[in-house]
C-alpha positions in Angstrom: 54.8 34.8 1.0 58.5 35.7 0.8 60.3 39.2 1.0 64.0 38.4 -0.2 65.6 41.9 -0.8 62.9 44.1 0.3 63.3 46.9 3.3 61.8 45.6 7.0 58.9 48.3 7.2 57.3 47.4 3.2 57.5 43.6 4.2 55.4 44.6 7.5 53.3 46.3 5.6 52.8 43.8 3.1 52.2 41.6 5.6 49.2 43.9 7.4 47.7 44.4 3.8 47.8 40.4 3.1 46.2 39.2 6.1 43.3 42.2 5.7 43.2 40.8 2.2 42.1 37.6 3.4 40.2 38.2 6.4 38.2 40.2 3.9 37.5 37.0 1.0 37.1 34.6 3.9 33.4 34.8 4.3 31.4 32.4 6.6 28.5 30.3 4.4 24.9 31.4 5.7 23.5 28.4 6.5 20.1 29.4 4.6 22.0 29.3 1.7 23.1 25.7 2.1 21.4 22.5 0.6 19.3 20.8 2.9 20.6 17.5 4.3 17.4 16.7 5.3 15.2 14.4 2.4 12.3 15.7 1.1 8.8 14.1 1.1 8.0 12.8 -2.4 4.5 12.3 -3.9 3.5 8.8 -3.8 2.2 6.8 -7.2 1.3 3.1 -6.1 -1.6 4.1 -3.5 -4.3 6.8 -2.6 -4.5 9.7 -0.1 -7.3 9.1 2.4 -9.4 11.4 4.3 -12.1 10.2 6.7 -15.5 12.6 6.8 -17.8 11.3 9.2 -20.4 9.4 7.3 -17.9 9.0 4.1 -14.2 9.2 2.7 -12.6 11.7 0.5 -9.7 10.2 -2.1 -6.9 11.6 -3.6 -4.8 9.2 -6.1 -1.9 11.0 -8.7 -0.5 8.9 -11.6 3.1 9.8 -12.5 2.4 11.8 -15.9 1.1 15.0 -13.9 -2.9 13.5 -13.5 -5.0 13.3 -10.1 -8.4 12.1 -9.5 -10.2 13.3 -6.1 -12.9 11.7 -5.5 -15.4 10.8 -2.2 -16.8 7.4 -1.3 -18.6 5.2 1.4 -16.6 2.5 0.7 -13.5 1.6 3.0 -10.1 2.0 1.0 -9.9 -1.7 -0.1 -12.3 -1.4 -2.1 -11.3 1.5 -4.0 -8.0 0.3 -4.7 -9.8 -2.3 -6.8 -11.3 0.3 -9.6 -8.9 0.2 -12.1 -6.6 2.7 -12.9 -8.4 2.9 -16.6 -11.9 3.5 -15.1 -10.5 6.4 -12.6 -8.1 8.6 -15.8 -11.5 7.8 -18.0 -13.8 9.1 -14.9 -16.3 6.0 -16.0 -16.4 4.4 -12.1 -19.5 2.9 -10.6 -21.9 5.8 -9.6 -22.8 3.4 -7.1 -18.9 3.7 -5.4 -18.3 7.4 -5.9 -20.1 10.1 -4.8 -18.1 12.3 -7.1 -15.1 12.4 -8.9 -13.0 15.3 -10.1 -9.6 14.9 -12.8 -6.5 17.5 -13.3 -3.2 18.8 -13.6 -0.7 19.0 -10.4 2.2 21.5 -9.9 4.6 20.4 -7.2 8.1 23.1 -6.3 9.6 21.5 -3.7 7.3 19.9 -0.9 4.2 22.7 -2.6 1.9 21.1 -4.3 -1.2 23.0 -6.2 -3.9 21.6 -8.6 -7.4 22.5 -10.3 -9.9 19.6 -10.4 -12.7 19.9 -12.4 -15.8 16.9 -12.8 -16.5 15.1 -16.0 -18.7 17.7 -17.4 -16.6 20.6 -16.7 -19.6 22.1 -14.5 -17.3 22.9 -11.5 -13.6 23.6 -9.8 -11.7 22.9 -6.8 -9.0 24.7 -6.5 -6.1 22.8 -3.9 -2.8 24.0 -2.7 -0.8 22.5 0.3 2.2 20.7 1.5 3.7 16.8 1.0 4.4 15.4 4.1 6.2 11.5 4.8 2.9 9.4 4.0 0.3 12.4 4.2 -0.5 15.4 2.3 -2.3 18.5 3.5 -4.7 20.3 1.2 -6.3 23.8 1.4 -9.4 23.6 -1.0 -11.7 26.1 -2.4 -14.7 25.1 -4.3 -16.0 27.3 -7.5 -18.6 25.3 -7.4 -20.7 26.6 -3.6 -18.0 29.0 -2.7 -16.9 27.0 0.4 -13.4 26.2 2.0 -11.5 24.2 4.1 -8.5 22.0 4.9 -7.7 18.5 5.3 -5.1 16.1 6.1 -4.9 13.0 3.7 -2.8 10.0 4.9 -1.2 7.7 2.2 -2.8 4.4 1.9 -1.2 1.2 -0.3 -2.6 -2.2 -1.6 0.4 -3.9 1.0 -0.3 -2.0 3.9 -4.4 -2.3 3.9 -3.6 -6.0 3.3 -1.2 -6.2 6.2 -3.6 -4.0 8.2 -6.8 -6.7 7.6 -4.3 -9.8 8.0 -3.2 -8.1 11.4 -7.3 -8.2 12.3 -7.5 -11.7 11.6 -4.8 -12.6 14.1 -5.9 -10.3 16.6 -9.9 -11.8 16.2 -7.9 -15.4 15.9 -6.0 -15.2 18.4 -8.8 -14.0 20.9 -11.4 -16.5 20.3 -8.0 -19.2 20.9 -7.3 -17.8 24.4 -10.8 -17.4 25.2 -10.9 -21.6 24.3 -8.1 -22.5 26.8 -9.5 -20.6 29.7 -13.2 -21.9 28.6 -12.3 -26.1 27.4 -8.3 -25.6 28.8 -4.9 -25.0 26.9 -4.8 -28.6 25.6 -8.4 -27.8 23.5 -6.8 -24.7 22.1 -3.1 -25.8 21.7 -4.8 -28.5 19.1 -7.2 -25.5 17.7 -4.5 -23.8 16.7 -2.2 -26.1 15.2 -5.6 -28.1 13.4 -6.0 -24.9 12.0 -2.5 -24.1 10.5 -2.5 -27.5 9.0 -5.6 -27.0 7.4 -4.6 -23.5 6.2 -1.4 -25.3 4.7 -3.3 -27.7 3.0 -5.3 -25.4 1.4 -2.5 -23.4 -0.1 -0.5 -26.4 -0.8 -3.7 -27.3 -3.5 -4.4 -24.0 -4.7 -0.5 -23.9 -5.7 -1.1 -26.7 -8.0 -4.4 -25.6 -10.0 -3.7 -25.4 -13.6 -6.0 -22.6 -15.4 -8.1 -24.2 -18.1 -6.8 -22.2 -21.9 -9.4 -20.0 -23.7 -9.5 -18.6 -27.3 -9.5 -14.8 -27.0 -9.5 -13.0 -30.3 -6.4 -10.1 -30.2 -6.6 -6.9 -32.0 -3.1 -5.2 -32.8 -3.3 -2.2 -35.0 0.8 -2.5 -35.5 0.9 -5.7 -36.5 0.3 -3.9 -40.4 1.9 -1.2 -42.4 -0.7 1.1 -43.1 -0.4 2.6 -47.0 -2.4 4.2 -49.5 -3.9 2.2 -51.9 -2.7 1.9 -55.5 -5.8 2.9 -56.6 -8.3 5.8 -57.2 -10.7 5.6 -54.2 -8.9 7.2 -51.5 -8.5 3.7 -49.4 -5.5 2.0 -47.8 -4.3 -1.1 -48.0 -2.7 -3.2 -44.8 0.1 -4.9 -46.0 1.8 -7.6 -43.9 0.8 -8.7 -40.3 -2.4 -9.7 -38.4 -4.3 -7.1 -36.8 -7.2 -9.4 -35.7 -5.6 -13.1 -34.8 -6.7 -15.8 -32.4 -4.4 -17.1 -29.5 -4.7 -19.8 -26.8 -3.6 -18.2 -23.3 -5.0 -19.0 -19.8 -8.2 -18.1 -18.8 -8.2 -14.6 -18.2 -11.1 -15.0 -15.9 -10.1 -18.2 -14.4 -6.2 -16.8 -13.9 -8.0 -13.5 -11.4 -10.2 -16.1 -9.6 -7.0 -18.4 -8.7 -5.1 -15.5 -7.7 -7.4 -13.7 -5.8 -8.2 -17.6 -4.2 -4.1 -18.0 -3.6 -3.9 -14.5 -1.7 -7.1 -15.1 0.2 -5.7 -18.8 1.4 -2.0 -17.3 1.6 -3.4 -14.1 4.0 -5.5 -16.7 6.0 -2.8 -18.9 6.5 -0.4 -15.6 7.7 -3.5 -14.6 10.3 -3.7 -18.1 11.8 0.3 -18.4 12.4 0.2 -14.8 13.9 -3.0 -16.0 16.3 -1.1 -19.1 17.2 1.7 -17.1 18.5 -0.7 -14.9 20.6 -1.9 -18.3 22.2 1.8 -19.7 22.9 2.4 -15.9 24.6 -0.4 -16.7 26.5 0.1 -20.5 27.4 3.6 -21.6 26.1 4.2 -23.5 22.9 4.2 -26.7 24.9 2.6 -28.4 28.0 4.1 -27.8 31.5 4.6 -30.4 33.3 2.2 -29.9 35.9 -0.7 -29.2 33.0 -3.3 -31.2 32.5 
């Protein structure tokens, strides 16, 4: 600020007033009001949340349209993950697999979640409130069926996680077997077993990669293939103009395709597990025989 042609006393007063004004309008930001730089946990839709409850498992699965399915089952997660999304949504799951299935709509505010899940016959509801964590879900629940309440923590499980876990467990078993063979029959026998197994696995993977699925004629129903228009007659009927609502196509046999994919996945998983097992053996006895090894 410039004080040209102003008496010194007034200049001093103006300077003091300006300093006080600047101090008054300089407000330190309250950290509580600032946006957090910490990433918030997000609900995941590419798998399910599992809670182990002694003799059975509790499952919660979310869909991007806000639908939530809760259920209990005696099966391991990989079995439940194979249940189709359609059957879960329509609650047509195998009764021998699920002990009880409920569905509802989710409300999410930040990391807080709430929903009320009801049975297909709507003869009972369970209210849930809780918090979304990183890879887990904490839920407090209140059953209006029998009045019970509780709190559980659910851990997220994805198909990829379960497959990797199964491969690792298979590798640990095979690795332990190879190391035991080395101790009982010698390192040479164990090395040969490891390399022969990997070669056989690779041969099976290569064979399945060349399998061609046979073609099959299937009926395709496409209700959008034609335009539905009022009939020109007086019988209140409709006419379908253009398109082929029902037609056949020659496509790879869906059943064969599914079986082949399963076989290829199994072969690839076995190869991966046996390679990991061999690495465990190499770490124990070395990849190549030692100079003094018999």
